[in-house]
C-alpha positions in Angstrom: 24.0 -29.1 -20.2 20.5 -26.7 -20.8 18.6 -29.8 -19.1 20.5 -29.9 -16.1 20.2 -25.6 -16.1 16.3 -26.3 -16.3 16.4 -29.5 -13.6 18.1 -27.4 -11.0 15.7 -24.2 -11.4 13.0 -26.4 -10.9 14.2 -28.0 -8.0 15.6 -24.6 -6.8 11.5 -23.4 -6.8 10.4 -26.4 -5.5 12.8 -26.2 -2.7 11.7 -22.7 -2.0 8.0 -23.7 -2.1 8.7 -26.8 0.1 10.2 -24.1 2.3 7.4 -21.4 2.2 4.5 -24.5 2.8 6.0 -26.0 5.9 7.2 -22.6 7.8 5.1 -20.4 10.3 2.3 -23.5 10.3 2.3 -22.4 14.0 0.7 -18.8 13.0 -2.8 -18.5 13.1 -5.4 -15.4 12.7 -6.1 -14.0 16.2 -9.8 -14.4 17.8 -12.0 -11.9 18.2 -11.4 -9.7 20.9 -13.4 -10.5 24.0 -12.0 -8.3 26.5 -12.1 -4.7 26.7 -8.7 -3.6 27.2 -7.0 -0.1 28.2 -3.8 0.5 27.1 -1.9 3.2 30.1 0.9 5.5 29.8 2.0 5.3 26.4 3.5 8.2 23.7 0.4 8.2 21.5 0.8 9.1 18.0 -2.7 9.6 16.8 -1.2 9.9 13.0 -3.5 13.1 12.3 -0.7 15.2 12.9 -1.5 15.3 17.1 0.5 13.4 20.0 -1.1 12.7 23.3 1.7 12.5 26.0 1.4 10.0 29.1 -2.0 8.7 26.5 -4.4 6.4 27.5 -6.8 4.0 24.8 -9.2 2.4 26.1 -11.0 -0.2 23.2 -13.8 -3.0 22.7 -15.1 -5.0 20.4 -13.0 -4.4 18.0 -13.4 -0.5 18.1 -11.7 2.6 19.7 -14.1 3.6 23.0 -11.7 6.4 24.4 -8.5 8.4 23.6 -6.9 10.9 26.6 -4.1 11.9 28.2 -3.9 10.8 31.7 -7.1 8.9 31.5 -9.2 7.2 34.1 -9.6 3.6 33.5 -12.8 1.5 34.6 -11.7 -0.7 37.7 -14.0 -3.5 36.5 -13.8 -6.2 34.1 -10.5 -4.0 31.8 -7.8 -5.6 31.0 -4.1 -3.4 31.4 -1.6 -2.9 29.3 1.4 -0.4 31.0 2.9 1.2 28.1 4.8 3.6 29.7 8.3 4.9 27.7 6.7 3.6 24.9 5.2 4.7 21.8 1.8 3.8 20.1 1.0 4.1 16.2 -2.0 3.5 13.6 -1.2 0.6 11.8 0.9 1.6 8.4 -1.3 1.5 5.2 1.0 -0.4 2.3 -0.5 1.4 -0.9 -0.3 -0.2 -4.3 1.8 -3.0 -3.6 1.2 -6.5 -4.9 1.4 -8.2 -1.8 -0.9 -11.5 -1.5 -0.3 -11.4 -5.3 2.8 -13.1 -5.6 4.8 -15.5 -3.5 8.0 -16.8 -4.8 8.9 -14.5 -8.3 10.9 -17.2 -9.7 7.9 -19.7 -9.7 5.3 -18.5 -12.2 2.6 -20.2 -10.7 2.8 -17.9 -7.5 2.6 -14.8 -9.6 -1.2 -13.5 -10.4 -1.1 -9.8 -10.6 -1.4 -9.4 -14.3 -3.5 -10.4 -17.1 -3.3 -10.4 -20.6 -5.1 -7.3 -22.2 -4.9 -3.8 -22.1 -8.3 -3.2 -20.8 -8.8 -5.5 -18.2 -11.3 -3.4 -15.8 -13.0 -6.3 -14.9 -10.3 -8.0 -13.0 -10.3 -7.7 -8.9 -7.3 -8.4 -7.4 -9.1 -9.1 -4.0 -10.2 -12.9 -5.3 -7.0 -14.0 -6.0 -5.5 -12.1 -2.4 -3.3 -15.3 -1.0 -3.7 -14.9 2.9 -1.1 -17.8 3.2 1.6 -15.7 2.0 4.0 -15.8 4.2 5.0 -12.3 3.5 2.4 -10.7 5.8 3.8 -11.8 8.7 7.3 -10.4 8.1 5.2 -6.9 7.5 3.3 -7.2 10.5 5.9 -7.3 12.7 7.0 -3.8 11.5 4.3 -2.0 12.2 2.5 -2.8 8.6 -1.1 -4.1 9.5 -3.0 -3.0 6.1 -2.7 -3.0 2.1 -4.0 -2.2 -0.6 -3.3 -5.4 -3.3 -3.0 -3.8 -6.4 -3.0 -5.5 -10.2 -1.0 -4.4 -12.6 -0.2 -4.8 -16.3 -2.3 -3.2 -19.7 -3.7 0.2 -19.7 -6.3 -0.1 -17.2 -5.4 -3.0 -14.8 -8.3 -3.7 -12.7 -10.0 -2.9 -9.4 -7.6 -3.1 -5.6 -9.3 -3.6 -2.7 -8.2 -2.4 1.1 -7.0 -5.8 3.3 -6.2 -6.5 6.8 -2.9 -8.5 7.6 -4.4 -11.5 9.4 -6.9 -13.5 8.2 -8.1 -16.8 7.1 -9.3 -16.3 3.8 -10.0 -13.2 1.7 -13.4 -12.6 2.8 -12.3 -11.7 6.1 -9.3 -9.9 5.1 -11.3 -7.3 3.0 -11.7 -4.1 4.7 -12.8 -2.2 1.8 -13.1 -4.6 -1.6 -12.6 -2.5 -5.3 -11.7 0.6 -3.6 -10.1 2.0 -6.6 -9.4 1.3 -10.2 -5.9 1.4 -11.4 -4.9 1.9 -15.0 -1.9 3.5 -16.7 -1.2 6.6 -18.7 -0.1 6.5 -21.8 3.4 7.6 -22.3 5.8 8.3 -25.0 9.0 6.9 -24.4 12.3 9.4 -24.8 14.1 9.6 -28.0 17.6 8.9 -27.5 19.9 8.4 -30.5 22.5 5.3 -30.3 24.7 3.9 -32.2 24.7 0.2 -33.6 21.1 0.1 -33.1 18.0 1.3 -35.2 15.7 4.0 -33.1 12.6 4.9 -33.9 11.6 8.6 -34.2 10.2 10.7 -31.8 7.7 11.3 -34.8 6.7 7.4 -34.9 6.9 7.6 -31.0 4.2 10.2 -30.7 1.9 8.8 -33.0 1.8 5.8 -31.6 1.4 7.1 -27.9 -1.7 9.5 -28.9 -2.9 6.0 -30.7 -2.9 4.7 -27.4 -4.8 8.0 -25.7 -7.6 7.9 -28.3 -8.0 4.2 -27.7 -7.9 4.4 -23.5 -10.8 7.5 -24.4 -12.9 5.2 -26.6 -13.1 2.5 -23.8 -14.0 5.0 -21.6 -16.6 7.1 -23.8 -18.2 3.9 -24.3 -17.7 2.6 -20.4 -19.6 5.5 -19.6 -22.5 5.4 -22.1 -23.5 2.0 -21.0 -23.2 3.0 -17.3 -25.9 5.4 -17.9 -28.0 3.4 -19.7 -29.9 1.5 -17.3 -30.2 -2.8 -17.3 -28.2 -3.7 -20.4 -29.7 -6.3 -22.5 -26.6 -7.8 -23.0 -23.8 -7.8 -20.1 -20.4 -6.5 -20.9 -18.1 -7.4 -17.9 -15.1 -4.4 -18.5 -18.4 -1.7 -18.7 -20.1 -3.2 -16.2 -16.9 -2.8 -13.7 -16.6 0.7 -15.0 -20.1 1.7 -13.4 -18.5 2.4 -9.8 -16.1 4.4 -11.0 -18.6 6.7 -12.7 -20.8 7.0 -9.9 -18.2 8.3 -7.5 -18.4 5.0 -5.6 -14.6 3.9 -6.7 -11.6 5.7 -6.9 -9.4 6.1 -10.2 -5.8 5.9 -9.3 -4.0 6.9 -12.3 0.3 5.9 -12.6 1.7 8.8 -14.5 5.2 10.4 -13.9 6.1 13.8 -15.9 4.4 16.9 -15.4 2.7 16.9 -19.1 1.6 13.4 -18.3 0.1 13.9 -15.0 -1.4 17.1 -16.2 -3.1 15.4 -19.4 -4.3 12.4 -16.9 -6.0 15.1 -14.6 -7.3 16.3 -17.5 -8.6 13.4 -19.0 -10.6 12.0 -15.8 -12.1 15.6 -15.5 -13.5 14.9 -18.5 -15.2 12.1 -17.2 -16.2 13.6 -14.3 -13.6 11.6 -12.3 -11.2 13.6 -9.8 -8.4 10.9 -9.7 -5.5 10.1 -7.8 -1.8 10.2 -9.7 0.3 7.8 -8.5 4.0 7.5 -9.0 4.4 11.2 -9.9 7.4 11.9 -10.0 7.5 15.8 -11.6 4.5 16.5 -9.6 6.4 18.8 -7.5 6.8 21.6 -10.9 3.2 21.4 -11.8 2.0 21.6 -7.3 -0.4 24.5 -8.2 -2.0 22.7 -10.7 -2.8 19.7 -8.6 -4.0 22.1 -5.9 -6.2 23.6 -7.7 -7.5 20.3 -8.9 -7.2 18.5 -5.8 -5.5 15.9 -6.4 -3.9 13.3 -3.9 -0.3 12.2 -4.6 1.0 8.2 -4.0 5.1 9.1 -4.5 7.3 6.3 -5.1 9.8 5.4 -2.4 12.9 8.1 -1.7 15.5 5.5 -1.7 16.1 5.7 -5.6 17.5 7.8 -8.3 16.1 10.9 -10.2 14.3 9.4 -13.5 16.0 12.7 -15.1 20.2 13.4 -15.7 19.6 17.0 -15.1 17.2 16.4 -11.8 18.5 17.1 -8.6 20.2 13.9 -7.2 18.2 14.3 -4.0 15.1 14.8 -5.2 13.8 11.3 -5.1 14.7 11.9 -0.9 12.9 15.5 -0.8 9.5 14.9 -3.2 7.5 13.9 -0.7 8.1 16.7 1.8 7.8 19.5 -1.0 4.8 18.1 -2.1 3.3 17.7 1.7 4.4 20.9 2.7 2.9 22.6 -0.3 -0.3 21.7 1.2 -0.9 18.6 -0.7 -2.2 14.7 0.5 0.4 12.9 -0.1 0.8 8.9 0.6 4.3 7.0 0.5 4.5 3.8 -0.8 7.2 1.3 -2.4 7.4 -1.1 -5.2 6.8 -5.1 -4.9 6.0 -6.9 -1.8 9.3 -8.3 -0.2 10.1 -4.3 0.5 7.2 -3.3 1.9 8.7 -4.1 5.4 11.0 -1.3 5.1 7.7 1.0 4.5 7.7 3.1 7.9 11.8 3.2 7.5 11.0 5.1 4.2 8.5 7.5 5.7 11.4 8.1 8.5 14.0 9.0 5.5 11.4 11.6 4.5 11.6 13.2 7.2 15.3 13.7 7.1 14.6 15.5 3.8 12.1 18.3 5.2 8.7 16.9 6.6 7.4 17.0 10.2 7.8 13.6 11.5 4.4 13.5 12.5 2.8 14.5 8.8 5.8 11.7 7.7 3.3 9.3 9.8 0.2 10.2 8.0 1.7 9.4 4.0 1.7 5.8 5.5 -1.6 6.0 7.6 -4.5 8.8 7.7 -3.5 10.3 4.5 -3.4 6.5 2.6 -6.7 5.7 4.3 -8.3 8.6 2.8 -6.8 7.8 -0.7 -8.5 4.4 -0.3 -11.9 5.6 1.0 -11.5 4.1 4.2 -10.3 6.9 6.4 -14.1 7.2 8.5 -13.0 3.6 10.0 -9.2 3.7 10.6 -6.2 5.3 10.0 -6.0 6.7 13.2 -6.2 6.3 16.9 -9.8 7.9 16.9 -12.5 7.8 19.2 -14.9 4.9 17.1 -12.7 4.2 14.7 -11.3 0.4 14.6 -9.0 -1.2 16.9 -6.2 -1.2 14.8 -2.5 -0.3 16.4 0.5 -1.2 17.5 3.1 -0.9 20.6 6.6 -0.2 19.8 9.3 0.1 22.2 11.0 2.8 20.2 10.3 5.0 17.4 8.9 3.1 14.6 9.9 5.0 11.6 13.3 4.4 12.8 15.4 1.1 11.6 17.0 0.9 14.9 14.6 1.7 17.2 11.6 0.3 15.6 10.5 -2.6 17.7 7.0 -3.6 17.3 6.0 -5.9 20.8 2.4 -6.0 20.3 -0.1 -5.4 17.2 -3.8 -5.3 17.3 -6.3 -5.7 14.0 -9.5 -4.4 15.1 -9.2 -5.3 18.7 -7.5 -8.5 18.3 -4.0 -9.0 19.6 -2.6 -11.1 16.8 0.3 -13.4 16.5 3.9 -11.2 15.7 6.0 -14.0 14.6 7.3 -14.4 11.4 9.5 -16.5 9.5 12.1 -14.2 9.4 12.1 -14.6 13.6 11.9 -18.6 13.0 15.2 -18.6 10.8 17.1 -16.1 13.2 16.4 -18.4 15.9 17.3 -21.5 14.7 20.6 -20.4 13.5 21.1 -18.2 16.7 20.9 -21.4 18.5 22.8 -23.5 16.1 25.7 -21.2 16.6 25.5 -20.6 20.2 25.0 -24.4 21.0 27.9 -26.3 22.6 29.3 -28.7 20.8 29.1 -32.7 21.9 
């Protein structure tokens, strides 16, 4: 029976792999923009809180030339796109995701987002990013045009990079390599009594956490000393990878949930001259003044979740982003995993129902994310001189009922919005509407 079950699982995995391999063969990355384009008549959601009615966007060579209200369009050699009654948004950015690092969860060979060991600062997610993945195309159809593939596991997981989601290979995809080093703050597990099993005491758990913090402090101290040595005789790849973090050329993202852990993580980073970005941040709303004093950016989790603590407000996950953003903090919205990333705009839409202005909610998945990743000078909003990375939607892109992406551009390239989901929908729609012979 075990043998049959194993054979069945292998067959299932191979079937899934075959489906993923042979679908979407007709979708190729778009060629470089060859002609200046003017989009007129749309409502332009800039991404920085500004909305331009009856806007005109002029772009060429992959860059935005101008964004105006009732703008004049040059008559010569300009392709026009009429978008009256429609909406234009900056490309959405999926933060801290394993997109492109995993394909089929049940097939281990397609999982490439985690390494063995606690200190993997030398790991770079960008070299494992799979541009042939079938998932990014499904995201593009909802307006998600950029992502931050992020390594996971251990205490120091490695460096993420920022990519655009229409490329032949990772070199083409990369917008910024090694934008952030990622680590997880050691957490003391909550002590809960139980029947029928041995529980470790709070003292033992606290001792284990302190040992982990001491080990982490030792790693950072040695890495900082290494970075100040000049050219060492013996290269330490783990310490070498930390040089950009200490030099301020790479961000440090620290995963921390409770208020105590967040404070400890921020103070830890400050000892090494680093201003960190905190991810997770479930209890950040309890220490807003501390976070504002230290100018901390927060990458919060999706609102469609349950609270961490039994005595928390059951709606706190829905309110969290609004409370933090309305207090003046730079807030980025994220979703765990990779398939669910296509719902990112609708998570931002949910946040608007729980106290956050719609344009500010838009910023949590556009300009705020770009700032957190250090790419805001080139993308994240629809402004003159930035990349022409945006999309046209027939309706409100943050609303599941009206999000209908009709055309999208990445660095001025008019990308193919077909995907596996659309192909399967068409196939079975045709099947059940076909006349019987």
